[in-house]
N, C-alpha and C positions, 0 to 999 in steps of 0.2 A: 504494500500500500504506500502511495506517495506521502511524503511528509508535508506536502503543500496542502493547506486547508482548502476546503471547498466552499467556504463561506464568503460573504460579501466583503468582509474585512480581512486583510492579510497580516495585520500586525498582531502576532501572537502575544507579544508582551502586553499590549493594551488589553487583550482579552483576559490574560492572567491578572493584570492589575485591577480589573473589576472585582475579582475575588478578594484581592488584598484590601481594596477600599471598603467593600461591604463588611469584611471581617473586622477591620479596624473600627469602623463606624458603629457596627452593631455591638461590639464588646464595650466600646466607650460609652454608648448610650445605656447599656445594662450596668455599667460601672464594675463589671467583672466578667471573666471569661478567659479564653485562650486564643489570642491572635497569632501567636508565633508559628504554630504548625500550618494554619491555612496560608499565611504569607510565604512560608518556606516551601510548601508543596504546591503552590498555585500553578507553577509552570508545568509540573508533572501532570496535574489534573487537566490542564488545558489541552495538552497533546492527547492524553488518553480519551477524554470526553469528546473532543472535536473530531479526532481522526479514527478512533478504533472502537469505542464503546457502542454496542448496539442496544438501543433502548428506545422507549416510546413515551415521552412525557404525557401523551394523551391517554395512555393505558399503562400505568406503572406495573400492573400485574400480568402483562403480556408474558406468556410462559417461556418463550425462547429468547428472552432478553439476556444480555450479559449481566452477571451479578457484580455489584461493586460494594465493597465493605471497607469502612475505615475502622481498623482495629484500635488506632489511637483516637478514640471517640471524643476525647476532650477537644479536638480540633473540629468540632461540629460545624462551625461556620464555613469551613471549606465545603462540606456537603450541602449545607443550606444554600450557599451561594451558587453552587453548581445546579441545584434543582431549580432555584428561582430563575437563574439566567437562561437555562436551557428550555424552560417553558412548562415546568410542572406547576401544579396548583398550589403554589406557595408565594403569596403576595409580598410586596415590599412592606406592607404593614406588619406581616409576620416576621420579616427580617428585623424590623425595628423593635419587635417585642421579644427579642432573644432573651431566654432564661426567665420569662415572666409567666405568671400563673395562667394556665390554660392556653398558652400560645402553641403554635405548631412548630416552635423552634426551642425545645427544651435544652437544658445545658449539655446533655449528651444525646445522641440520636436514639430515638425510640420508635421501634416498629409500631405501626398502627396510628401514630400521631401525625407523622409527616408523610405525605405522598412521595414515594420513591425510596424510602428507607427500607433496606432489605432485612436488617436485624438490629436489635438493640445492642449498642456497644458502649464502652466506658471503662469497665475493669480491664486493664491492659492485657493484651494477648488473646483474649477470648474471641475477638473478631477473626483472628487468624484461624483458630480452631473451627469457628462457624464456617469460614470460607472453605476449609478442608472438607467439611461435611457437604457443602454445596457442590464442590467439585466431584466428590464421590457420587453424589446423586446424579449429576449431569452425565457422568461417564456410565453409570449403571443403567440409567434410562436409555441413553443412546445405544448401548449394547443390546438392550432388550427390544427396543422398538424400531430402530433404524433399519432400513433395507437398502440394498444397492440402488442408487439413484433417488432415494427418498430419505435424506438425512434431516428428519424433522426435529430431532433434538441435537442441537449444535451450538453451544454457547460457552463463553469463557467466564471464569471467576477471577476478578481482580481484587486485590486487597492492599490497602495502605497500612504500613506499620512503622513504628518508631523505635528508638533505642529501648524505651520502657517495655514495649511489647516483647522485644527479643530478650530482655533480661528476665522477664517472667518465666517461670518454669513451664507453664503450659505451652509456650512456643516451642520448647525443646520436644515435648511429648508429641504435639500435633505435627510439627514439621518433619520429625523423624518418620512418623507413620506415612505422611504424604509422600515422602521420597520412596519409601518401601513400596507403596501402592502405585507409584509412577503416574501421578496425576498431572498429565501434560497440559491440561487446560486451566491450571491454577498458576496465576502470575502474581507475585508479591513485590511491591515497591518498598524498599527499606529506606526510610528517611534518615540518612546518616548525617545528622547535623552536629553530633558531638555534644549535645546539651540535654540535660534533664533538669528537674526542678532544683536539685541541689547544686547545679553548676555544670562544669565540664566533666563529661563522663569518664575521662581518662583516669580519674581517681578510683573508679569502681567498676568500669566496664571496658576491659581491654581485650575481649575476645577477638579472634580473627574470624569475623563473621562469614566472609566468603568461604574460607576453608571449612568452617563448621557446616555450612549448608552443602558444600561439595561432599562432605563425609556422609550427610544424610541421603545423598543421591539426587540432589537438585542440580539443575543447570543454573550456573551463576554468571551474572554479568556484573563485573566489579567496576568501581570508580567511574560511574556515569555522572557527568555534569548535570545535576538536577535543574539547572537554570538554563540549559541549552535545549531548545526544542528539537534541533536536529539530532543531538545525542540521545535524547529521550525517545524520539520516534524510532531511531535505528534499534535501540535496545528493545522496545516493545515488539517491533517486527521480528527481531531475532528470537525473542521469547516465544512468540506465537508460532514460530516455525519448528520448535522443538516439541515433539508429540509424546515422547516417552518419559519425560521428567517434568516436574513442576519447575518453575523458573523464579529466581530471585534477582531483581534488578536493584543493585546497591547504588543509591543516588546521593551524591554529595550535595548538600543543600545548606543554606544559611537560615537558621530560625529567625523569624521576624524580618525576612528579606524586605528591604526598602525603608526600614526605620533607621535613620542615620546613626543614632546613639545606641539604640537598644538591639539592633540586629546582631545575631551571634551571641547573645547573652541569655542567661536563664531568666532574667527579668521579663523578657518577651514571651515566656512560656505561658504564664497563667495570670496575667493582670492586664488591665486596660493600659494602653500606651500613654495616654494623656493627650490633651488637646495640642500642646506645643509639639510633641513628637509626631503626632498625626499630621499636623500642618507641614512639618519638615519632611515627612515621608511622602506626602503628596508632591512636594517640590522635587524630591529625589526621583520619584517614579514618573514625573511628568503628568500626573493625574490632576487635571485642572477643574474637576467637577465637584460641586458641593456634596456634603454628606448625603448618602442614600439617593443620589442622582446618577442614573446610568443612561448615557446617550443612546439614541435610537440605533445608531450604527453598531454599537457594542451589543445591544440586544439582538440585532440582526445577525451579528457574527456568532452569537451563542445559540440562537434559536434552533432547537432540534425537533420541533413538532412535525414539520413536513417530512424530514428524513426518517423520523421515528415511525410515522404512519406508513411510510413506504416500506420500511423494514417489516413491520407487522403484516402489511398486505402481501408482501412477497411470501412470508411464512404461511399466511392463510391460503395462498394459492398452492403452496407445497402440500399443505394439509389436505386440501381438496383432492389433489391427485393421489395422495397417500390413502385417503378415505375410500377412493374409488378402487384402488388396487388392492388394498388390505383393509376391508371394512371392519373385520373383527378386531384387528390390532388397533385401528383408529378409535373404535368405540371404547376399548379398554384404556387406551392412552387418555382419551378425553375424560373418562370417568375418574382416573387417577389425578389428572390435572385439576378437576373440579373438587377433588377431595371427597367424592361420594363413595360410600361403601357399596359392595356388590348388592344387586337387587335381592338376592336370596340370603343375605347375611343374617338378618334377624331370625328368619325361620330356622336356618341351619345351626346358628349359634345357640338358640333356645333348645333345639333338639339335642345338641351336645350336652348342655347342662342337665337336661332330663336324663340322659343316658348315664352320665357319671353319678348322678344321684341314685339311680336305680342299682348301679353296681356297688356303690357304697364302699369303695376300697379304702384300706388304711395305708397311708403313705406320708412321708414328709411333704410339706407343702411346696418345697422346691421341686420335688418330683411331680406334684400336682400341677405346678406351673408349666413344667415341660409337657405334661399331658394336655394342658390347655393349648400350648403352642402346636402340638400335633393335631389337635382338633380344629383349631382356627387357621393355622398356617395354610393348608390347602385352599382355604376360602379367600385368602388375602395375599395376592402376589405383591402387594405394596409393603408387606411386613419385612423390615430389614433390621437385623439386630446383631448382637455380639456380646462379648464379655471382656473384662480387663484381666485377661490371663487366668480366668477361673471358670472356664466353660464346663469342665467336669464337675465343679462344685455348685455353680449357679444353675446348671441345667438349662442354659439359655439356647442350646441348639435343639433341633428337632429333626425328624426323619428326612425332610427335604432340604435341610440346610446345605448351602453350597458356599464355600469360602470365596470371598473377593480377594483378588491378588492383582499384581501388575499385569499379568498375562491373562487373567480370567476376571474381567470386570463384571460379567453378567452373573453375579451371585447375590446372595441375600444374607450372608453372614460375614461379620468383620472380626477378625482376631485383633483386638485393640492392643494387646500386650499390657504390661503393667502401667497403664496410663489412665487412671480413673478420671482425672480432671479433664484431660483432652477428650476422652471418650464422651463425657457428658456434654461438653460444648460442641463436639462434632455431631452428636444427636440433635442438638438445637439447630445446627446448620442444615442437616438433612431434613428436618421438619420444616424449616423456613424455605428451603428450596421448593418443596412440594413434590407430590407424587409418591411419597413414602410415609409409612408410619414406623418410626425408629424406636428401638429399645436397646438397652445396654445393662449388663449386670456386673455386680461386685458384691462383696460382703457389706452388710449394713454399716458396720463400724467404719468402713472406708468411704462411706458417703462424706466423711469429713474432708477427705482429699478433694472431693468434687464439689464441695458446698457452694462455692460462688457460681459455678455453672448451673447447678440445680436451681439456685435462687433466680438466676437469669432466665431459666426456662419458664419460670412462673411469671416473670416480669414481661417477657417478650410479647405474648405468651407463645410457647412452642408446644406442639403435640408430641412431646417426648415421653417415653415410658422408662422409668428407672426401676430395675429389678434388683432388689436387695435381699440376699439370703443370709443364713446364719444370724438370725434376728434377735438373739437374746443370750443370757447366760446359759440357756439350754444347749448351746453349741458345745459346751463342755471343756475338754482338755486343753484347748488352745489358750484358755485363761483370759484374764481381764484385758489384755492388749487387744483381743479380738471379740470381746463380749460387749455389745452395745448396751448402754444404760440410758443416756439422755437423748438418743438419736430419734426415737419415735416422736417424742414431744417436740424436738427441734424441727423435724421435717414438717410436722403438722402445723407449726407456727408460721411457716412461710405462706404469705398471702397467695391465694390462687393455686396452691399445691393441694392435690387430693391424694390422700394416703390410704391404701387398703392393706389391712393385716388379716388375711383369711385364716379360718380355723381348720379347714379341711379341704378336700378335693372339690367339693361343690362350691364353697365360697371362693376358692381360687379361680374356678372357671368363670364365676360371675365377676370377680375383680378384673380379670383379663378382658372380659367383654366390655365392662364399663370403661376401662382405660383406652381400649381401641375406639370406642364410640365417642369419647370425650375429645373433641377437636379444638376446644378453646383453652387448653392449658395442659400442663404435665400431670402425670400420675406416678406415684411411688407404690410399688407392689412389694410387700414385705413377706418373706417366706422363711420357714423353719428348716433346720438341718434334721431334726428328730422327727420320727414318724408320728402321725396323728390319726386317730380314729375318725371315720366319717360319722357325723352326727345325724341321728334320725330327724326327719322333717316331713311335714305334710306339704301339699302343693302351695298353700298360702305362704308358708315360711320360706319356701324356695323362691317364690316371687318377691317376697319382701327383703331378701338379701340385698337386692339392688337399691334399696332405700337407705342403706348404710347401717341401720340398726333395726333389730326386729326381735320379737319374742320367740326364742328357740324352744323353751320348755316351761310349762307350768306344773307345779307339784299337785295342785287341785284346782277346782273351778272357782274357789272363793278368792277374795282379795288377799294377796300374799302378805305375809308378815314382813318380808324383805325382798329386795330385788338385788340380784347379783349381775353385774355388768362385766363382760370379759371380752378379750380379743385374742386371736391367734391361738397359740398352744394352750393358753390359760382358759379357753372355753371348755375344754375337756376337764380341767380342774374344777371349774364352776359346776359342771354337771355332776361330778363326783360329790362335791359339797352339797348340792341340792338333795341327793339321795340320802346322805348322812343326816342332813337337817330334817328331812321328811320322817326319818326313823325316830327323831326326837319330838315330832309333832310341830315343827316349825315349817310353815309353808313358804316357799320361795318361787320367784320367777327368775329364770335365767335369760338375760338379754345378750345376744351376740351383737357386737358393734364393730364390724370390720372396717367401717369408714365413718369417722366422726363428722367429717365435713359434709358428706352427703346426708347423713342423718340430720345434721343441724339445718340443712336446707329444706327439709320436709315441712309440711304444714303443721301448724300448732296442734291441730286435732290428732294428727298421726303421732307426733312426739308425745303428746299426752296419753295416747292409747298405749304406747310402749313403756313410757316412764310416768305413770300416773302420779300427780302431785300428792295424792292422798297417801301414797306409800313413801314415807320419809326415810325409812331405814334402808339404806342402799350401800352396797359394797362393790367397789370396782377392783378388778384383778387384771394386772398386766405386768409383765416382767420388764419394767422400766421405771423411770422417775414417777413420783406419785402426784405432784402438784397439778398436773394437767387434768386429772380426773375429778378434782374438787368441784368443777362446774356441773358435773353430773350427779355426784353423791351429796354435795353440799358440805358445809362445815361440820355438820353433825353426822356425816357419813363416815365410811371407812375405806381405805385404799390399801390393798395388799400389793405392794410394789417393791422397788429396790432403789435406794438413794445413795448407794456406795458402789465401788467397783466390785467385780465378781471374783471368782476363785477358779483355779485350775483343778479340774477333777472330771470324772464322767458326768455327762449332762444330767442324768437323773439324780445323781448325788448332789450336784450344785443346786438344782431346782428345789430339792427337798431341804437342803441346808438353808436356803433363803425363804422357805415357807410357802413355796408354790405347790401345795398339796391340797387335796380335797379336805383333809382333816383340819389343816390350818385355816383354810377359808371358812369351813363350817364353824370352827371355834371363834373366828373373828366375827362372823355373822351372829352367832349365838350371843356373844358379849354385847354386840351392838343392839340387838333386839332387847336385851335385858337392861342395859345400862345407858346407852347413848352413843357417844362418838369414840372412835379409835382409828388412828392411822399407824400402819406398821411399815 
């Protein structure tokens, strides 16, 4: 592709200076923000967006668009400027409202707030991993759907990243995997300006970045002048020509380029430049226009609406020919692009649940999870998953799992290696790309490694499914380093995260179905190492599992003396306690609550029917911290939980040691009924 722009204006630096001016002015008006990165990377962005990026401002969701992610999301004004100038629905008033309440220009880019934003970024490095997920998705879909002469899936993923992104450990995890998988349509621009918040990075970041990425298996283009349009254009063209490796373009830039006193300093990173410096920068850059004024010829030079519409129309024409030649493939592709589940999904998934309920097998819920994958996987070609080097323990593979590799892109299983953080952020990128429902597994205790990406999945929101096994002290001999204590409560407290902790094979099947159907956010599925009996249920109880909490068992038809609420492996303990209490003449109701968030979203009438306010004596049982359950049992209730680290011993021994037995729960309930409150 020629480096000569096809726009009405030929002065590239003027086009780039429009980004610099908007960034300076918007940050100054907001009185805070990050002008340095947008000013430094403006020339890179101008070449990429003017000459290479395929997108359509009139339809930001056009599926075959190139994906563009800024991992160094603090430089949001770069992206907002690009979107505004090229013709997206982002007005100058919104630019002026940078970082203000309810504006479309928040401090860091947020998907769903601003048209054209691909993913939410800000925590450094995660945008890189999101981009890796997008590139995996593009290649897998292209391999699945493209046919000779009908390349209907064909787009690049571009990502901007800075020193901070590459210092973060997630960049090592994600970029190592990207090289191993040979993601040739992933191109990253490294903003090598030598500056971070604390000053010159030479005091704390002296990595040989090109050699590092070469060791990962990337194609590396080093020492590119990031302020030379010709050099940048040649580098992009070279990167696009390399099909077997992802590419890193190392760009030497000046942070805050154009600010005479502050360019090249850490001061330009995260603070408004000040009126005096902005005036001087205007003189230095030759930008003679007042704040927030863009001349018509500059808008004309940036306008991508016509070209974008043409790009999409060309693709629509390709799709029409593809649809005629391969009608079944085209229908399947369009279903997945639209995010629709197969027409027979509900019928067949419900039939699977009824089948496992009828069989009533005893097994660890991690095995029940695998059984659900074997039941649902054949129905869902969009299901793509993996594990962070724990496949045999997480049971995240299933009978038709096919590994994705550099030479076999048309698979549905990713061996992520010991990369919990990158795995989770890659899932978010897969979800944001579209066409897939991604899941990934590790031990529950290691959700700590991935916490920020899990939180980001809920914020984006991304349809990611996190599979966490070995869910409590019940895992046994590996001891307290591997036994989660606070993790269930911690994950439940993430806004927009839905957590399921099923008690048997039936609840596991329902939990997977709910996670697959929940398209507006992530789900965490929590499974045991130890075997659990299948609980007896009638049809109503099976149906009510999907409501998050339900009456599993009544000791008699009268109003119970107490209610025992339990999740996961402790539901069986509650059932044992109910029998022991019944022998003493104490009537109890056992409520299984696999998902508190879904239960809390039910109608007041339903919640009252399950947990009637007339029954104030309540005991919650869960092998985790106790405070979370006070909202269900009240200050006068009791919680059988654990508020300390565990012990190394066989699982049954550890559970008994900490009181997770039918006898102890019965004792606690008896004391509560007799005397009042108790928390253990």
